[in-house]
N, C-alpha and C positions, 0 to 999 in steps of 0.2 A: 515395249512401252514401259513408261515410268509411271511413278506413283503420282497422286495428285492430292494435295491438301485443300481443304476448304472450310471455312468457318461460316455458320448459319445462325443469325439472330433469331431466337425463339421467343415469342410473346404470345398472342392468340394462336389458334391452330396453324401451324407453320410447317410446310413440307421440310423435312431434314434431308431425305434423300429419296430418289427414285432410281431404279435401274430398268433400263430397257435394252432390247437386243440392237444390234448394230444396224439393222435395216430401219428400224422404228426411229432410232437416233438421226439417221440420215434423211429419212422421208420428212421428218418434222423440223429439219435444218438446226438441231440442237448444237451447241457449242460450248465450250467451257466459260467463255466469257459472259454470255447471255443466260446460260443455264448451268451455273456453277454446281447445283446439287443434283443434277441428272447425269448418270453415269451409264456406261456400256457394260452391261453384265455378261458374264460367261455362261456357258450351257449348264444344264442342270447337273452333267456331271463334272463341271469345272467352273464352280460358282465364283463369284468377285469377292475378293477379301477385303472387307471394311473394318476400320478401326474408329471407334466413335468415343470422343472424350467429353464427359459432362462435368461442369464446374460445380462449385459448393451449391447447394441448394437443392430444391426438389423439381422435377421436371416429370410430366406425365406423358408417357408414350402410347401411340396406338394408331389407328386408322385416320382418314381425311376428317372424320367428325369427332375426333377425340375431345374429351371434356376433362376438367379438373376433378369433378365430382358428379356423380348422378349415372343411374343405369340406363341404357345399355352400353353407353360409350365411355364410361370412366377409364382413363389411361392407366397404365401401369406405372407406378411411383418409382422413379430412379432417384436415389438421394446421393447427391455427389459430394466430394469428388469420386467419380466413378469413370471406368473404362469398360467399353463392352466390344468385342470382336464378333463380327457379324459376317456369314458367308451368303452373299446375295445373288439371287437368279432373276432372269428377266421377268419384270412385273412387280417385283418387290418394291415397297416403299415404307416410309417411316414418318409419321407425324409426331410433333411435340407440342406440349402447351404448358405454360406455368401459371400459378394463380395469380401473381401480380408482377408488373415489371417486364423485364426481358433478361435473357441469358444467351451466352455464345456457346454453340456446341461445336466442336472440332471434328472433322472428318478426314481420315486418310484412306483414299481409295487406291488399290494397286492396280497395276495393268492399265492405265488410262493414258 
């Protein structure tokens, strides 16, 4: 399989990526056109390599209820430009939010 590149516009709490196993991917009829930021993950012993590129500015990363400020859901602040390598297994997901406006986060997923 080849690599797959995707750009995600992040404003309010936005799903940047989710990784599911191949059976879940097929059962939910996911496909790269309709679900471009849902990827097929590897096994725990063979995680899916992702490369995330963040633009200039600050993006806050966390779970589905990530917020810019405020406990307990304040996201981890990433100040761009920044790249992050991540090894994802099934069930992993990442959300982002910014304080104002929107930014584009680029994702490169291997073995898709």
